[in-house]
C-alpha positions as CSV (number, residue, x, y, z in Angstrom):
1,M,0.0,0.0,0.1
2,A,1.4,3.4,-0.9
3,S,1.8,6.0,1.8
4,F,-0.7,8.9,1.3
5,G,-2.0,11.7,3.5
6,G,-3.3,9.8,6.5
7,N,-3.9,6.4,5.2
8,I,-2.6,3.3,7.1
9,A,0.7,3.2,5.4
10,S,1.2,6.9,6.1
11,Y,0.7,6.3,9.9
12,R,2.8,3.2,9.8
13,N,5.7,5.0,8.1
14,A,5.6,8.1,10.4
15,I,5.4,5.9,13.6
16,L,8.0,3.5,12.6
17,A,10.4,6.4,11.9
18,I,10.1,7.5,15.6
19,D,13.3,6.4,17.6
20,G,12.4,3.5,19.9
21,V,9.4,2.2,18.0
22,G,9.9,-1.4,16.7
23,E,6.4,-2.2,15.3
24,V,2.9,-0.6,15.0
25,Q,-0.7,-1.7,14.3
26,V,-3.1,1.0,12.9
27,Y,-6.9,0.8,13.5
28,P,-8.8,3.5,11.6
29,A,-12.2,4.6,12.9
30,W,-11.7,2.6,16.0
31,K,-14.2,4.8,18.0
32,G,-16.0,6.2,15.0
33,G,-15.0,8.6,12.2
34,G,-12.0,10.7,12.7
35,T,-10.5,8.4,15.4
36,V,-7.4,6.3,14.9
37,L,-5.8,3.8,17.2
38,C,-2.0,3.1,16.9
39,S,-0.7,0.4,19.1
40,I,3.1,0.2,19.2
41,L,5.8,-2.0,20.5
42,D,9.2,-0.9,21.5
43,G,12.5,-1.5,19.6
44,N,12.7,-4.9,21.4
45,L,9.3,-5.9,20.2
46,R,7.9,-5.7,23.7
47,P,5.1,-3.5,25.0
48,A,6.1,0.2,24.9
49,G,6.7,2.1,28.1
50,E,4.8,5.2,29.2
51,E,7.7,7.4,28.0
52,L,7.7,6.1,24.4
53,I,3.9,6.2,24.3
54,H,4.0,9.8,25.3
55,A,6.7,10.7,22.8
56,V,4.8,9.0,19.9
57,Q,1.5,10.6,21.0
58,E,3.1,14.0,21.1
59,T,4.7,13.6,17.7
60,I,1.7,12.1,16.0
61,C,-1.2,13.8,17.7
62,P,-0.7,15.9,20.9
63,L,-3.4,15.8,23.5
64,E,-5.7,18.8,24.0
65,E,-4.1,21.4,26.2
66,G,-4.6,20.3,29.8
67,G,-6.6,17.3,28.7
68,A,-6.3,13.5,28.2
69,V,-8.0,13.5,24.7
70,P,-6.0,13.7,21.4
71,S,-6.4,16.9,19.6
72,A,-7.9,16.6,16.1
73,S,-6.6,20.1,15.3
74,G,-3.6,18.9,13.2
75,Y,-0.8,20.0,15.6
76,G,1.1,16.8,15.1
77,L,1.9,14.7,12.0
78,A,-1.7,13.3,11.9
79,P,-4.0,15.1,9.4
80,I,-6.5,17.8,10.7
81,G,-9.7,16.1,11.8
82,A,-7.9,12.9,13.1
83,A,-7.9,12.2,16.8
84,V,-5.1,9.6,17.1
85,T,-4.7,7.6,20.3
86,I,-1.4,5.8,20.9
87,G,-1.3,2.7,23.0
88,T,0.7,-0.5,23.3
89,G,0.3,-4.2,23.0
90,T,-0.3,-6.5,25.9
91,E,2.3,-9.2,26.6
92,L,1.0,-12.6,26.8
93,E,2.9,-15.0,29.0
94,L,3.2,-18.5,27.5
95,D,3.9,-21.5,29.6
96,I,5.3,-24.1,27.2
97,S,5.9,-27.7,28.3
98,L,7.0,-30.7,26.1
99,K,8.8,-34.0,26.0
100,V,12.0,-34.3,24.0
101,Q,13.6,-37.5,22.8
102,F,17.4,-37.6,22.1
103,L,19.7,-39.8,20.2
104,N,20.5,-43.1,22.1
105,T,24.2,-42.0,22.1
106,V,23.3,-39.0,24.4
107,S,23.7,-40.1,27.9
108,D,23.1,-37.1,30.2
109,V,20.2,-35.0,28.8
110,G,19.2,-33.4,32.1
111,F,20.1,-29.7,32.0
112,A,22.7,-30.2,29.3
113,Y,20.2,-29.3,26.5
114,K,17.7,-27.3,28.4
115,S,19.3,-23.8,27.5
116,Q,19.5,-24.8,23.8
117,I,15.9,-25.8,23.7
118,E,14.8,-22.6,25.5
119,K,17.0,-20.5,23.1
120,K,15.4,-22.2,20.0
121,I,11.8,-21.5,21.5
122,Q,12.8,-17.9,22.1
123,E,14.1,-17.5,18.6
124,Y,10.9,-18.8,17.2
125,L,8.9,-16.5,19.5
126,Q,11.0,-13.4,18.3
127,S,10.0,-14.3,14.7
128,V,6.4,-14.4,15.8
129,R,6.8,-10.9,17.5
130,Q,8.3,-9.5,14.2
131,S,5.1,-10.3,12.4
132,W,3.0,-8.4,15.1
133,G,2.4,-5.4,12.8
134,T,1.6,-7.2,9.7
135,M,-2.1,-7.0,8.8
136,V,-4.1,-10.2,7.9
137,K,-4.7,-10.1,4.3
138,S,-8.4,-9.1,4.0
139,Q,-10.6,-6.1,3.4
140,K,-11.0,-5.9,7.2
141,I,-8.5,-4.2,9.4
142,E,-7.2,-7.1,11.5
143,Y,-3.9,-8.1,12.9
144,A,-3.2,-11.6,14.4
145,V,-0.1,-13.5,15.3
146,T,-0.2,-17.2,16.0
147,V,2.2,-19.3,18.1
148,Y,2.2,-22.7,16.3
149,I,3.0,-25.9,18.1
150,S,4.4,-27.4,14.9
151,R,6.9,-24.5,14.6
152,I,8.0,-24.9,18.3
153,I,8.7,-28.6,17.4
154,Y,10.5,-27.6,14.2
155,A,12.7,-25.2,16.0
156,I,13.7,-27.7,18.6
157,L,14.4,-30.4,16.0
158,D,17.1,-28.1,14.6
159,I,19.3,-29.3,17.6
160,P,21.2,-32.2,16.1
161,E,20.8,-34.5,19.2
162,V,17.1,-34.2,19.1
163,V,15.1,-36.9,17.4
164,N,11.6,-36.2,18.5
165,V,9.4,-33.7,20.3
166,T,6.0,-34.7,21.7
167,E,3.3,-33.6,24.1
168,V,3.7,-29.9,23.5
169,L,1.3,-27.8,25.6
170,I,1.0,-24.0,25.5
171,N,-0.6,-22.7,28.6
172,G,-1.9,-26.2,29.4
173,A,-3.5,-26.8,26.0
174,A,-2.3,-28.8,23.0
175,T,-3.5,-26.0,20.6
176,D,-1.9,-23.1,18.8
177,V,-2.3,-19.7,20.4
178,V,-3.8,-16.9,18.2
179,C,-3.2,-13.5,19.6
180,K,-5.3,-10.5,18.6
181,E,-5.1,-7.0,20.2
182,D,-8.1,-5.9,22.2
183,F,-9.7,-2.7,20.8
184,R,-10.3,-1.4,24.2
185,C,-6.6,-0.7,24.5
186,S,-5.9,-0.9,28.2
187,R,-3.0,1.6,28.0
188,C,-4.9,4.2,26.0
189,R,-5.8,7.6,27.4
190,Y,-9.5,7.5,26.8
């Protein structure tokens, strides 16, 4: 999508150019015409802190003087008539359990491979976070990232001594986890 005067690509480009922002989701008309919600992650692809949220808010659409409501008067980078609210994603904690089978030649599997397995899972989860700002391909404005059990298994199988991974549970369930942002935006200002 080409960037043009207040479209989704325009907001994405402007916000991603701000120092410290790692990713953004843009929701037009989230509270009716003229409102825009932009949910950001920091440079480490984690929920943004209050300081970064404030800096982006002031750059894109400063709050009304003495208020908590974004000004639609065009004082920031947002076009006149757009009241833009900056929020952040919510981090979801994942409890992942699994069983790993090693080659018969591996004798002590206790903690020897635990850090390698954790590293492979973290690398996979980082790749999931990198796709957080990518819209689902449809006519509807929707963002979703999925943590797939099969990709966790695939990541761990990259360790040469591992021959199988079974009984993978994410938060106690043997199902993939689909993450979608809540439009209520718990860290938003109104």
